[in-house]
C-alpha positions as CSV (number, residue, x, y, z in Angstrom):
1,M,-62.6,101.2,-7.5
2,M,-64.7,103.5,-5.4
3,T,-67.9,101.4,-5.3
4,F,-66.9,99.5,-2.1
5,H,-66.5,102.6,0.0
6,R,-69.5,104.5,-1.3
7,T,-71.8,101.7,-0.4
8,S,-70.3,100.8,3.0
9,F,-69.4,104.1,4.7
10,I,-71.0,104.8,8.1
11,V,-72.1,108.4,8.7
12,R,-73.4,110.2,11.7
13,T,-77.0,110.4,13.0
14,Q,-78.1,113.3,10.7
15,R,-77.3,111.1,7.7
16,A,-78.3,107.7,9.1
17,A,-81.3,107.4,6.9
18,V,-79.3,108.1,3.8
19,V,-76.7,105.6,4.7
20,S,-79.3,102.9,5.4
21,F,-79.9,102.6,1.7
22,G,-76.4,102.8,0.3
23,L,-76.1,106.6,0.1
24,A,-73.1,106.8,2.5
25,A,-70.1,109.0,2.0
26,F,-67.8,111.5,3.6
27,S,-69.7,114.8,3.1
28,N,-73.2,116.1,3.5
29,P,-74.4,119.0,1.4
30,L,-77.2,119.7,3.9
31,Q,-74.7,120.6,6.6
32,A,-72.3,123.6,6.9
33,Q,-68.9,122.7,5.7
34,T,-66.3,122.0,8.3
35,A,-63.9,124.9,8.8
36,A,-60.5,124.5,7.2
37,P,-58.4,122.4,7.3
38,D,-60.8,119.7,6.3
39,P,-59.2,116.3,5.8
40,A,-62.4,114.7,4.4
41,G,-61.7,112.7,1.2
42,V,-60.5,109.5,-0.4
43,Y,-56.8,108.8,0.2
44,V,-54.7,106.3,-1.7
45,G,-51.2,105.1,-0.8
46,S,-49.4,102.3,1.2
47,Y,-48.5,101.0,4.6
48,I,-46.0,98.6,6.0
49,C,-46.7,95.7,8.4
50,N,-44.7,92.5,9.0
51,Q,-42.1,93.7,6.5
52,Q,-44.7,93.8,3.8
53,Q,-45.9,96.9,1.9
54,M,-49.6,96.8,1.2
55,S,-51.8,99.2,-0.8
56,L,-54.2,101.3,1.3
57,Q,-57.4,103.3,0.6
58,L,-58.4,105.5,3.6
59,T,-61.7,107.3,3.3
60,L,-62.3,110.1,5.9
61,E,-65.6,111.9,6.8
62,P,-65.6,115.6,7.6
63,P,-64.7,116.0,11.3
64,T,-67.6,117.0,13.6
65,G,-66.8,118.5,17.0
66,G,-63.3,117.0,16.9
67,D,-64.7,113.5,16.1
68,L,-63.4,111.7,13.0
69,S,-64.8,108.6,11.2
70,A,-63.0,106.6,8.5
71,V,-62.9,103.4,6.5
72,F,-59.6,101.5,6.2
73,A,-59.5,99.3,3.1
74,F,-56.3,97.3,2.2
75,Y,-55.2,95.6,-1.0
76,L,-52.4,93.6,-2.4
77,P,-49.5,95.7,-3.7
78,G,-50.2,97.4,-7.0
79,G,-53.2,99.7,-6.4
80,T,-56.8,99.8,-5.4
81,A,-58.5,98.9,-8.6
82,S,-59.3,95.3,-7.5
83,P,-61.7,94.5,-4.7
84,P,-60.0,95.0,-1.3
85,L,-58.7,92.1,0.8
86,G,-60.5,93.5,3.8
87,A,-62.0,96.7,5.2
88,F,-63.1,97.9,8.6
89,Q,-64.6,101.0,10.2
90,M,-62.6,103.5,12.3
91,K,-63.4,106.2,14.9
92,G,-61.2,108.8,16.5
93,T,-60.3,112.4,16.9
94,F,-58.9,115.3,14.8
95,D,-57.2,118.5,16.0
96,P,-57.7,121.2,13.3
97,A,-55.0,123.4,14.9
98,S,-52.2,120.9,14.5
99,G,-53.6,118.5,11.9
100,A,-53.0,115.6,14.3
101,F,-55.5,112.7,14.3
102,R,-55.9,109.4,16.0
103,L,-58.1,106.5,14.7
104,R,-59.0,103.4,16.5
105,P,-60.3,100.2,14.7
106,G,-64.0,99.4,14.7
107,S,-66.0,96.5,13.3
108,W,-65.2,94.7,10.0
109,I,-67.0,95.7,6.8
110,K,-65.3,92.9,5.0
111,A,-63.3,90.5,7.2
112,A,-60.0,89.2,6.0
113,P,-58.8,85.9,7.4
114,G,-55.4,86.2,9.1
115,Y,-55.6,90.0,9.4
116,R,-56.6,92.2,12.4
117,P,-57.8,95.8,12.4
118,V,-55.2,98.3,13.5
119,A,-55.1,101.8,14.9
120,L,-53.6,104.9,13.2
121,S,-52.0,108.0,14.5
122,G,-50.6,110.7,12.3
123,S,-51.1,114.2,10.8
124,Y,-52.8,115.9,7.9
125,D,-50.9,118.3,5.7
126,A,-53.5,120.6,4.1
127,R,-50.9,122.0,1.6
128,T,-50.0,118.7,0.1
129,G,-53.2,116.7,0.8
130,R,-51.3,113.9,2.5
131,L,-51.9,111.8,5.6
132,T,-48.8,110.3,7.2
133,G,-48.1,108.6,10.5
134,R,-47.7,105.3,12.2
135,I,-49.8,102.1,12.4
136,Q,-50.1,100.9,15.9
137,G,-50.1,97.2,15.5
138,Y,-47.7,94.3,16.0
139,G,-45.0,94.4,13.3
140,C,-46.4,97.5,11.7
141,T,-44.5,100.8,11.1
142,T,-45.7,103.7,8.9
143,F,-48.4,104.7,6.4
144,D,-48.4,107.4,3.7
145,V,-51.5,108.3,1.6
146,R,-52.4,111.2,-0.7
147,R,-55.8,112.5,-1.4
148,D,-57.3,111.3,-4.7
149,E,-59.0,114.5,-5.8
150,T,-60.8,112.9,-8.7
151,A,-62.3,110.1,-6.6
152,T,-63.1,112.6,-3.9
153,A,-65.0,114.9,-6.3
154,R,-66.8,112.0,-7.8
155,V,-68.1,110.7,-4.5
156,R,-69.0,114.2,-3.3
157,G,-71.1,114.6,-6.4
158,E,-72.8,111.3,-6.0
159,V,-73.5,112.0,-2.4
160,A,-75.0,115.4,-3.1
161,E,-77.2,113.8,-5.8
162,R,-78.4,111.0,-3.5
163,A,-78.9,113.3,-0.5
164,E,-81.1,115.5,-2.7
165,R,-83.2,112.5,-3.7
166,Y,-83.5,111.6,0.0
167,V,-84.6,115.1,0.9
168,N,-87.1,115.3,-1.9
169,A,-88.6,111.9,-1.3
170,P,-92.1,111.9,0.1
171,T,-92.8,111.4,3.8
172,A,-96.0,109.4,3.2
173,L,-95.8,105.8,1.9
174,A,-98.9,106.3,-0.3
175,Q,-97.0,109.1,-2.2
176,A,-93.9,106.9,-2.9
177,R,-93.2,106.1,-6.6
178,G,-91.5,102.8,-6.8
179,F,-89.5,100.7,-4.4
180,E,-86.6,103.1,-3.9
181,E,-88.9,105.9,-2.7
182,Q,-90.7,103.4,-0.4
183,C,-87.4,102.6,1.2
184,L,-86.6,106.3,1.6
185,V,-90.0,106.8,3.3
186,F,-89.2,104.0,5.7
187,A,-85.8,105.5,6.3
188,K,-87.2,108.9,7.1
189,W,-89.7,107.3,9.5
190,A,-87.0,105.3,11.3
191,A,-84.7,108.4,11.5
192,G,-87.1,109.6,14.2
193,F,-85.7,107.0,16.5
194,T,-82.1,108.1,15.9
195,R,-83.0,111.8,16.5
196,E,-84.5,110.9,19.9
197,Y,-81.7,108.5,20.9
198,P,-78.6,109.8,19.1
199,E,-76.2,108.0,21.5
200,L,-78.0,104.7,22.1
201,D,-75.8,101.8,21.1
202,T,-78.4,99.5,19.7
203,M,-75.9,96.7,19.0
204,H,-75.0,96.4,22.7
205,T,-78.3,97.2,24.3
206,R,-80.8,94.5,25.2
207,A,-83.2,93.9,22.3
208,D,-86.3,94.2,24.5
209,Q,-85.1,97.6,25.7
210,V,-84.5,98.8,22.1
211,S,-87.9,97.6,21.1
212,D,-89.7,99.3,24.0
213,R,-88.1,102.6,22.9
214,A,-89.0,101.9,19.2
215,V,-92.7,101.5,20.0
216,N,-92.9,105.3,19.9
217,L,-92.3,105.1,16.2
218,F,-95.7,103.3,16.0
219,G,-97.5,106.1,18.0
220,D,-100.0,108.1,16.1
221,D,-97.9,111.3,15.8
222,S,-95.1,109.3,14.1
223,F,-97.1,106.5,12.4
224,V,-100.2,108.1,10.9
225,P,-98.5,110.8,8.7
226,V,-96.4,108.0,7.1
227,F,-98.8,105.1,6.9
228,G,-102.2,106.9,6.7
229,Q,-103.9,105.4,9.8
230,P,-103.1,104.4,13.4
231,F,-101.1,101.2,13.9
232,D,-103.8,99.4,15.9
233,S,-106.3,100.2,13.1
234,L,-104.3,98.2,10.5
235,S,-105.5,94.8,9.5
236,D,-103.3,91.8,9.8
237,Q,-103.0,91.8,6.0
238,E,-101.9,95.4,5.9
239,R,-99.3,94.9,8.6
240,T,-97.9,91.9,6.7
241,A,-97.7,93.9,3.5
242,L,-95.8,96.7,5.3
243,R,-93.5,94.2,7.0
244,T,-92.8,92.6,3.6
245,T,-91.7,95.9,2.1
246,L,-89.6,96.7,5.1
247,I,-87.9,93.3,4.8
248,R,-87.0,94.0,1.2
249,C,-85.7,97.5,2.1
250,S,-83.5,96.0,4.9
251,Q,-81.9,93.6,2.5
252,T,-80.4,96.6,0.6
253,L,-78.6,97.8,3.7
254,T,-74.8,97.4,3.9
255,D,-74.5,98.9,7.4
256,R,-74.7,96.1,10.0
257,V,-76.0,98.3,12.7
258,Q,-78.9,99.6,10.6
259,R,-79.6,96.2,9.2
260,T,-79.8,94.7,12.7
261,F,-82.1,97.6,13.9
262,Y,-84.5,96.9,11.0
263,S,-84.5,93.2,11.3
264,V,-84.5,92.8,15.1
265,T,-86.5,95.8,16.1
266,L,-88.7,97.3,13.4
267,I,-89.7,94.2,11.4
268,S,-90.5,92.1,14.5
269,T,-92.4,95.0,16.2
270,F,-94.8,95.1,13.2
271,L,-96.1,91.6,14.1
272,R,-95.5,91.5,17.8
273,G,-98.8,91.0,19.6
274,E,-98.3,93.4,22.4
275,T,-97.3,96.3,20.1
276,A,-100.9,97.5,19.7
277,A,-101.4,97.4,23.5
278,K,-98.3,99.4,24.1
279,V,-99.3,102.0,21.4
280,A,-102.7,102.3,23.1
281,Y,-101.1,102.9,26.5
282,R,-98.8,105.6,25.1
283,R,-101.7,107.2,23.4
284,T,-103.4,107.5,26.8
285,L,-100.2,108.9,28.3
286,R,-100.0,111.5,25.6
287,R,-103.5,112.7,26.3
288,Q,-102.7,112.9,30.0
289,L,-99.4,114.7,29.1
290,A,-101.4,117.3,27.2
291,D,-103.7,117.9,30.2
292,L,-100.7,118.2,32.5
293,L,-99.0,120.7,30.3
294,R,-102.1,122.8,30.4
295,E,-102.4,122.5,34.2
296,L,-98.9,123.1,35.3
297,P,-98.5,126.8,34.6
298,S,-101.1,127.6,37.3
299,A,-100.3,124.7,39.6
300,T,-99.4,125.2,43.3
301,F,-96.0,124.3,44.5
302,E,-97.4,121.2,46.3
303,R,-99.1,120.0,43.1
304,A,-96.1,120.5,40.9
305,S,-93.9,118.7,43.5
306,N,-96.4,115.8,43.5
307,V,-96.1,115.6,39.7
308,R,-92.4,115.6,40.0
309,D,-92.2,113.0,42.7
310,S,-95.1,110.7,41.9
311,E,-96.2,111.1,38.2
312,L,-93.2,112.2,36.2
313,K,-91.5,108.8,36.0
314,T,-94.6,107.3,34.4
315,Y,-93.9,109.3,31.2
316,D,-90.4,108.1,30.6
317,V,-91.7,105.5,28.2
318,L,-92.5,108.3,25.7
319,W,-89.9,110.0,23.5
320,P,-87.1,111.7,25.5
321,S,-88.1,115.0,23.9
322,E,-91.6,114.5,25.4
323,Y,-90.2,113.6,28.7
324,R,-87.9,116.6,28.8
325,R,-90.8,118.9,27.9
326,L,-92.7,117.7,30.9
327,E,-89.6,117.9,33.1
328,E,-89.1,121.5,32.0
329,A,-92.7,122.3,32.6
330,V,-92.6,120.9,36.1
331,D,-89.4,122.7,36.9
332,T,-90.9,126.0,35.6
333,A,-94.1,125.5,37.6
334,M,-92.2,124.8,40.8
335,A,-89.9,127.8,40.3
336,T,-92.9,130.0,39.7
337,A,-94.8,128.7,42.7
338,A,-91.7,128.6,44.9
339,A,-91.2,132.4,44.9
340,P,-94.1,133.3,47.2
341,G,-93.3,130.5,49.6
342,L,-89.7,131.5,49.8
343,D,-90.6,135.2,50.4
344,A,-92.9,134.2,53.3
345,W,-90.2,132.0,54.9
346,V,-87.6,134.8,54.7
347,D,-90.0,137.5,56.0
348,E,-90.8,135.3,59.0
349,L,-87.2,134.7,59.8
350,V,-86.3,138.4,59.5
351,A,-89.2,139.4,61.8
352,K,-88.3,136.9,64.5
353,A,-84.5,137.2,64.4
354,A,-83.2,138.3,67.8
355,G,-80.1,137.5,69.8
356,Y,-77.6,134.9,69.0
357,E,-80.3,132.3,68.3
358,G,-81.7,134.6,65.7
359,L,-78.3,135.2,64.2
360,A,-77.7,131.5,64.0
361,G,-81.0,131.1,62.2
362,L,-80.2,133.7,59.7
363,T,-76.7,132.2,59.1
364,Q,-78.2,128.8,58.6
365,A,-80.8,130.1,56.2
366,L,-78.1,131.9,54.1
367,S,-76.1,128.6,54.0
368,R,-79.1,126.7,52.8
369,I,-79.7,129.2,50.1
370,A,-76.1,129.1,49.0
371,F,-76.1,125.3,48.9
372,S,-79.3,125.2,46.9
373,G,-77.9,127.7,44.4
374,S,-74.6,125.9,44.0
375,A,-76.3,122.6,42.8
376,P,-75.6,122.1,39.1
377,A,-78.5,122.9,36.8
378,H,-79.9,119.9,35.0
379,R,-79.2,119.8,31.3
380,S,-80.8,117.0,29.5
381,T,-78.7,115.2,26.9
382,G,-81.4,113.0,25.4
383,R,-80.4,110.1,27.6
384,R,-82.6,108.8,30.3
385,V,-80.8,109.7,33.5
386,P,-83.5,109.6,36.2
387,D,-81.2,107.9,38.7
388,V,-79.0,110.9,39.5
389,R,-81.8,113.4,39.3
390,Q,-84.2,111.2,41.2
391,A,-81.6,110.7,44.0
392,R,-81.3,114.5,44.4
393,R,-85.0,115.0,44.4
394,E,-85.7,112.3,47.0
395,A,-83.2,114.1,49.3
396,E,-85.1,117.4,48.9
397,T,-88.1,117.7,51.2
398,G,-90.1,120.7,52.4
399,L,-88.0,123.8,52.5
400,D,-85.0,122.2,50.7
401,S,-87.3,121.4,47.8
402,L,-88.7,124.9,47.7
403,L,-85.2,126.4,47.8
404,A,-83.9,124.1,45.1
405,S,-86.9,124.9,42.8
406,A,-86.9,128.7,43.3
407,A,-85.5,130.7,40.4
408,P,-82.1,132.4,40.8
409,D,-83.6,135.9,41.1
410,A,-86.0,134.7,43.9
411,R,-83.0,133.2,45.8
412,D,-81.1,136.5,45.3
413,R,-83.9,138.5,46.8
414,A,-84.1,136.2,49.7
415,R,-80.4,136.3,50.3
416,E,-80.3,140.1,50.3
417,K,-83.1,140.3,52.9
418,L,-81.4,137.8,55.2
419,Q,-78.0,139.5,54.8
420,L,-79.4,142.9,55.6
421,R,-81.0,141.7,58.8
422,A,-77.9,139.6,59.8
423,H,-75.6,142.7,59.4
424,A,-77.9,144.8,61.6
425,L,-78.1,142.0,64.2
426,V,-74.3,141.5,64.3
427,A,-73.9,145.2,64.9
428,E,-76.3,145.1,67.9
429,L,-74.8,142.0,69.4
430,A,-71.2,143.1,69.0
431,A,-71.9,146.5,70.6
432,S,-73.5,144.6,73.6
433,E,-70.5,142.3,73.8
434,R,-68.1,145.3,73.8
435,A,-70.0,146.8,76.7
436,Q,-69.4,143.5,78.7
437,L,-65.6,144.1,78.6
438,A,-65.9,146.5,81.6
439,K,-67.4,143.7,83.6
440,L,-64.7,141.1,83.3
441,G,-63.3,141.6,86.8
442,S,-59.7,141.7,87.7
443,G,-56.7,139.5,88.2
444,A,-56.8,135.8,87.3
445,E,-60.6,135.9,87.2
446,A,-60.4,138.6,84.5
447,L,-58.2,136.3,82.5
448,K,-60.7,133.5,82.9
449,A,-63.7,135.7,82.0
450,G,-61.8,137.2,79.0
451,T,-61.1,133.7,77.7
452,A,-64.8,132.8,77.8
453,W,-65.7,136.2,76.2
454,Y,-63.2,135.6,73.3
455,A,-64.5,132.0,72.7
456,R,-68.1,133.2,72.6
457,I,-67.3,136.0,70.2
458,T,-65.2,134.0,67.8
459,S,-67.8,131.2,67.8
460,S,-70.9,133.3,67.5
461,F,-69.4,135.7,64.9
462,A,-67.4,133.0,63.0
463,Q,-68.8,134.2,59.6
464,Y,-68.9,137.9,60.5
465,Q,-65.5,138.7,61.9
466,S,-64.9,141.2,59.1
467,E,-67.9,143.2,60.2
468,P,-66.8,146.6,61.6
469,A,-68.6,146.2,64.9
470,V,-67.0,142.8,65.5
471,R,-63.5,144.1,64.6
472,D,-64.0,147.1,66.9
473,A,-65.0,144.8,69.8
474,L,-62.0,142.5,69.3
475,T,-59.6,145.5,69.1
476,A,-61.0,146.8,72.4
477,F,-60.6,143.3,74.0
478,E,-57.0,143.0,72.9
479,T,-56.2,146.3,74.6
480,R,-58.0,145.1,77.8
481,R,-56.3,141.7,77.6
482,A,-52.8,143.1,77.7
483,Q,-53.6,144.9,80.9
484,D,-55.2,141.8,82.5
485,L,-52.3,139.6,81.6
486,A,-49.8,142.0,83.3
487,A,-52.0,142.3,86.4
488,G,-53.1,138.7,86.8
489,A,-50.0,136.7,85.8
490,D,-48.7,136.2,89.3
491,A,-52.0,135.0,90.7
492,L,-52.4,132.7,87.8
493,L,-48.9,131.4,88.3
494,A,-49.7,130.6,92.0
495,R,-52.7,128.5,90.9
496,V,-50.5,126.6,88.5
497,N,-48.0,125.9,91.2
498,Q,-50.8,124.7,93.5
499,A,-52.1,122.2,91.0
500,E,-51.8,118.6,92.1
501,T,-52.1,116.9,88.7
502,S,-51.1,117.6,85.1
503,Q,-54.8,117.6,84.2
504,Q,-55.4,120.4,86.6
505,V,-52.6,122.4,85.0
506,T,-54.1,121.9,81.6
507,G,-57.5,123.0,82.8
508,I,-56.1,126.2,84.3
509,V,-54.2,127.1,81.1
510,S,-57.2,126.4,78.8
511,S,-59.7,128.3,80.9
512,H,-57.4,131.3,81.6
513,L,-55.1,131.6,78.6
514,G,-57.2,130.5,75.7
515,V,-56.6,133.6,73.5
516,P,-54.1,133.2,70.7
517,S,-52.3,136.5,71.5
518,D,-51.6,135.3,75.1
519,R,-48.6,133.3,73.9
520,S,-46.9,136.4,72.5
521,H,-47.4,138.5,75.6
522,P,-44.5,138.5,78.1
523,A,-46.6,137.7,81.1
524,G,-48.6,135.1,79.3
525,S,-45.5,133.5,77.9
526,R,-44.0,133.3,81.4
527,V,-47.1,131.6,82.8
528,L,-47.3,129.2,79.9
529,S,-43.7,128.1,80.3
530,A,-44.1,127.6,84.0
531,A,-47.3,125.6,83.4
532,A,-45.6,123.4,80.8
533,A,-42.8,122.6,83.3
534,R,-45.2,122.0,86.2
535,G,-47.4,119.8,84.1
536,K,-44.5,117.7,82.9
537,A,-43.2,117.2,86.5
538,L,-46.7,116.2,87.7
539,A,-47.1,113.8,84.8
540,A,-43.8,112.2,85.5
541,A,-44.6,111.9,89.2
542,A,-48.0,110.3,88.4
543,E,-46.3,107.9,86.0
544,Q,-43.8,106.9,88.7
545,A,-46.6,106.5,91.3
546,A,-48.5,104.2,88.8
547,E,-45.3,102.2,88.3
548,D,-44.8,101.9,92.0
549,A,-48.4,100.8,92.4
550,R,-47.9,98.1,89.8
551,S,-44.8,96.7,91.5
552,V,-44.9,93.2,92.8
553,T,-42.8,94.3,95.8
554,N,-46.0,95.8,97.3
555,F,-47.0,92.3,98.3
556,C,-43.9,92.0,100.5
557,T,-44.7,95.0,102.6
558,T,-47.3,92.9,104.4
559,L,-44.5,90.7,105.8
560,K,-42.7,91.5,109.1
561,Q,-39.2,92.9,108.8
562,A,-38.0,91.0,111.9
563,D,-38.4,87.2,112.1
564,S,-36.5,84.3,113.7
565,A,-33.6,84.7,111.2
566,A,-30.1,84.2,112.5
567,A,-27.8,87.1,112.6
568,G,-26.7,88.1,109.1
569,E,-29.2,85.9,107.2
570,P,-32.0,87.5,105.1
571,S,-35.5,87.9,106.6
572,A,-38.7,86.7,105.0
573,R,-39.3,90.2,103.7
574,D,-35.8,90.4,102.3
575,I,-36.2,87.2,100.4
576,C,-39.7,88.2,99.2
577,L,-38.5,91.6,97.9
578,A,-35.6,89.9,96.0
579,I,-38.1,87.5,94.3
580,A,-40.6,90.3,93.7
581,D,-37.9,92.4,92.0
582,R,-37.3,89.6,89.5
583,F,-41.1,89.5,88.8
584,D,-41.1,93.2,88.2
585,G,-38.3,92.8,85.6
586,I,-40.4,90.1,83.9
587,N,-43.4,92.4,83.9
588,D,-41.5,95.3,82.4
589,T,-40.2,93.0,79.7
590,Y,-43.7,91.9,78.7
591,R,-45.0,95.4,78.8
592,E,-42.3,96.6,76.4
593,R,-42.9,93.6,74.1
594,A,-46.7,94.3,74.1
595,A,-46.1,97.9,73.1
596,A,-43.8,96.7,70.2
597,C,-46.5,94.3,69.1
598,R,-49.2,96.9,69.0
599,R,-46.9,99.3,67.1
600,G,-46.3,96.6,64.4
601,D,-42.5,96.4,65.0
602,F,-42.7,92.8,64.1
603,K,-43.2,93.5,60.4
604,H,-39.5,93.4,59.7
605,N,-38.5,91.2,62.7
606,P,-39.3,87.5,62.3
607,M,-38.3,86.7,65.9
608,L,-40.5,89.4,67.3
609,A,-43.3,88.3,65.0
610,I,-43.2,84.8,66.6
611,Q,-43.1,86.3,70.1
612,C,-46.1,88.6,69.3
613,L,-48.0,85.6,68.0
614,Q,-47.4,83.7,71.2
615,L,-48.0,86.7,73.5
616,C,-51.1,88.1,71.8
617,G,-52.5,84.6,71.0
618,G,-52.1,83.4,74.5
619,T,-53.9,86.5,75.9
620,G,-56.9,86.6,73.6
621,G,-55.5,89.4,71.6
622,S,-54.8,91.9,74.4
623,C,-51.1,91.1,74.4
624,E,-51.0,92.1,78.1
625,V,-49.3,89.8,80.6
626,S,-48.3,90.5,84.2
627,F,-47.5,88.4,87.3
628,N,-48.2,89.0,91.0
629,L,-47.2,87.2,94.2
630,T,-50.1,85.8,96.2
631,R,-48.2,83.9,98.9
632,F,-44.7,83.8,100.3
633,Q,-43.3,81.7,103.2
634,K,-39.7,81.5,104.3
635,I,-38.7,78.0,105.5
636,A,-35.0,78.2,106.5
637,C,-31.6,79.6,105.4
638,E,-28.0,78.5,105.9
639,K,-24.6,80.0,104.9
640,A,-23.7,79.2,101.3
641,Q,-20.7,76.9,101.0
642,G,-17.8,78.4,99.0
643,Q,-20.0,81.3,97.8
644,P,-21.2,84.6,99.3
645,G,-24.7,84.9,100.7
646,Y,-27.2,82.4,102.1
647,V,-29.1,79.5,100.5
648,C,-32.7,79.6,101.6
649,D,-35.8,77.4,101.2
650,Y,-39.1,79.1,100.7
651,V,-42.7,78.6,99.3
652,V,-44.1,81.1,96.8
653,N,-47.5,81.3,95.0
654,Y,-48.1,83.7,92.1
655,S,-50.9,84.6,89.6
656,A,-50.9,85.7,86.0
657,S,-53.2,88.2,84.3
658,S,-54.0,85.5,81.6
659,P,-55.5,82.2,82.6
660,V,-53.7,80.5,79.7
661,V,-50.3,81.9,80.7
662,Q,-51.1,81.0,84.4
663,Q,-51.6,77.4,83.5
664,A,-48.6,77.2,81.2
665,M,-46.2,78.8,83.8
666,S,-47.6,76.7,86.6
667,S,-46.8,73.5,84.7
668,I,-43.2,74.7,84.1
669,L,-42.2,76.5,87.4
670,G,-44.8,75.2,89.8
671,S,-46.8,77.3,92.2
672,G,-47.2,76.6,95.9
673,T,-44.3,74.2,96.1
674,A,-41.0,74.5,98.0
675,A,-38.1,76.2,96.1
676,Q,-34.5,77.1,96.9
677,G,-32.4,80.1,96.0
678,R,-29.2,81.9,96.9
679,F,-29.5,85.4,98.3
680,V,-26.7,88.0,98.6
681,P,-26.8,91.4,100.3
682,A,-26.4,94.4,98.1
683,P,-26.4,98.2,98.7
684,G,-30.1,98.4,97.7
685,G,-31.2,95.3,99.5
686,W,-30.9,91.6,99.1
687,I,-30.8,90.1,95.5
688,Q,-31.4,86.6,94.3
689,L,-28.6,84.9,92.3
690,N,-28.3,81.6,90.5
691,R,-26.7,78.9,92.7
């Protein structure tokens, strides 16, 4: 009843070679045992799906790092003695603290028509040796299995025996005794690929990419100890013989992944024509690699940088372990060579640092060192990840490259030198700035000079405001500032009241009262309040002036107030102003509508949406429309019959800001043709009414 699982189970990379030839199981005597609780074993029980109770045999491997692997085999009710209806692999996680586990379905080992793999979630009870939980599939509910200690012990013993045979098998094909040992030799040889690429999914990686990586198995270091001579020294007959044996061994595999790797990659590579050329190329690279590794310990920074930027990528066709070894050698060489260059750069900066420019240089240098030290250290995982690393390296040039390559202790020494000089320079500059307080002047000019002093100090010493000399200078300034505010507030207030625009008020406030504490001082608060009121009044006046300047009535001021009008009837200017007032109302309406369109008020207003479409579409997207009078002529007026006011004939021409609107309105209202309206006197002037 256990044969199926013993020959089909998938184990992790350390056991891949054993599994390849039917030695799979759920424990490995060569590894340390997993700390308790250990759920590994063969479990037998039942589960319920679609209102049917089926027999279940669940085989678990020992968890590694929280990862869990299993085989789910299901049977007709009555036990697991007969062959299973189907079985599939599972992968998931296990929490030793709580005993909780989750398993998701993998590929079929034995497909069963009409069935689908399912997921499990449950818990392990170490005391009773039971696994219970729920099956996550349509129509499924629970499962309950108990560890079969006899079957578990039997499989453990068989695995230990087979693992021992694998370990004791020869590593050279010439020493193999019989077919089984030949297959184990091939397995040990192929295991080198898994060690180098433990996370490579060969089933979902392009075959040519897998084959290119596998060529390294045919390199001298891997191939000669196993097969007795270099690959490119084998005759066609010898290669065919090896390929034939490998084919026979692959036919014993039950693991689909391993079987595919053998058949698609290894067997085909034995006879592929370009394999010998690729092996020869890698042999040359390995000789060059050995030369580089001897050269790098004494290389200059420029030479090591050149290897990193121009030569390193060439070697990524070798094993990842070889590539990492060269990467580490390059990094070590650059770190070693970077220290003298870093020291020289820092010494020059410290020697030349003077004034605010020198302080800025020191501050920038400290920031660059901090940034280079905060970049995460590269830790290779066995995968080829030159994309991220290469992007970082391409961005590093000159000094940045030197800083990034320097060892942490070298950067620490550089930081200490720069900080020491920066602290001393801050003390010098802050003392000089404090001495300038006596030269700020008096009255409003003292307030203006003090604002400039404070802005310079806070900007120049932005990262050094906790320094004693800077704090001392700022304390002295605050004392002086209170006196200047009390003495200069009236003069400053006079300047505010003399300002002619709100912009001038803003300029006076920002240039004279730019210190945060000014707002809390009584004198400063008084000036700021007055400035706010003055600025608001000036802004309102400016807005009204702009509104007046836009008014259509401005056109009518060119007309004479007196004309040949009869007593009591409106003059030409009166009629023009009444018409212009109506145009101003139209312009105001369009301005308000344009503002609403720009704010997006139409989103929940269908009528406004249509108006915005017409308005903005007719103006090329600006949404701005306005009308102006360009000509007015009074013809004649007479007393209205039965109504107040006068009926007057006149001619009016107007223009629109949009040519499209101009054309449309002209076709509707006309422009330059005679018109007639009724005009009535009102307290504010004549108004036009409908007849």
